[in-house]
C-alpha positions in Angstrom: -21.0 -4.1 -12.4 -24.0 -1.4 -13.7 -23.9 2.1 -12.2 -21.7 1.1 -9.7 -23.9 -2.1 -8.4 -23.7 -5.4 -9.4 -25.6 -6.9 -11.5 -27.7 -9.2 -10.1 -28.6 -5.9 -7.9 -32.7 -6.1 -6.6 -32.9 -9.2 -8.9 -33.9 -12.6 -7.1 -29.7 -13.5 -7.1 -29.3 -10.4 -4.7 -28.7 -12.8 -2.0 -26.9 -12.7 0.6 -23.9 -14.3 -0.4 -22.9 -11.5 -2.6 -22.7 -9.5 0.3 -19.2 -8.2 2.1 -19.7 -9.0 6.1 -18.8 -5.4 6.0 -21.9 -5.0 3.3 -23.9 -7.1 6.1 -23.1 -5.2 9.8 -23.9 -1.9 8.0 -27.6 -3.7 6.5 -28.2 -4.6 9.6 -27.3 -1.8 11.4 -28.9 0.2 10.0 -32.3 -2.2 9.8 -31.9 -1.9 13.9 -31.9 2.0 14.3 -35.0 2.0 12.2 -36.7 -0.3 14.3 -35.6 1.7 17.3 -36.2 4.7 16.7 -39.9 2.9 15.2 -40.5 1.4 19.4 -40.0 5.8 20.4 -43.6 6.1 19.6 -45.5 6.1 21.6 -48.2 3.6 20.4 -51.5 6.7 20.8 -48.7 8.3 18.2 -48.8 5.7 15.5 -53.1 4.8 16.5 -54.2 8.7 16.1 -51.7 8.2 12.2 -53.3 5.1 11.3 -55.2 5.9 7.6 -54.3 9.7 7.7 -51.9 8.6 4.9 -54.3 7.8 2.5 -56.4 10.7 2.9 -53.3 12.9 1.4 -53.0 11.1 -1.9 -50.4 8.0 -0.5 -51.2 4.7 -2.5 -52.2 2.6 0.2 -49.6 -0.7 -0.3 -52.8 -3.2 1.4 -55.3 -1.8 -1.3 
């Protein structure tokens, strides 16, 4: 382990089979929570925010 993380952490070898069932469950619950929170945002707010981040100096990931 390197700095508390397995040697394959964030490499092509970092696959779900390296996770314990508890880690996989925790990860899935976190993703479900994030998706649920996004679904709570009114579509109007998302449309209004579209493009505003680029004007605040945030890099456009699609560029």
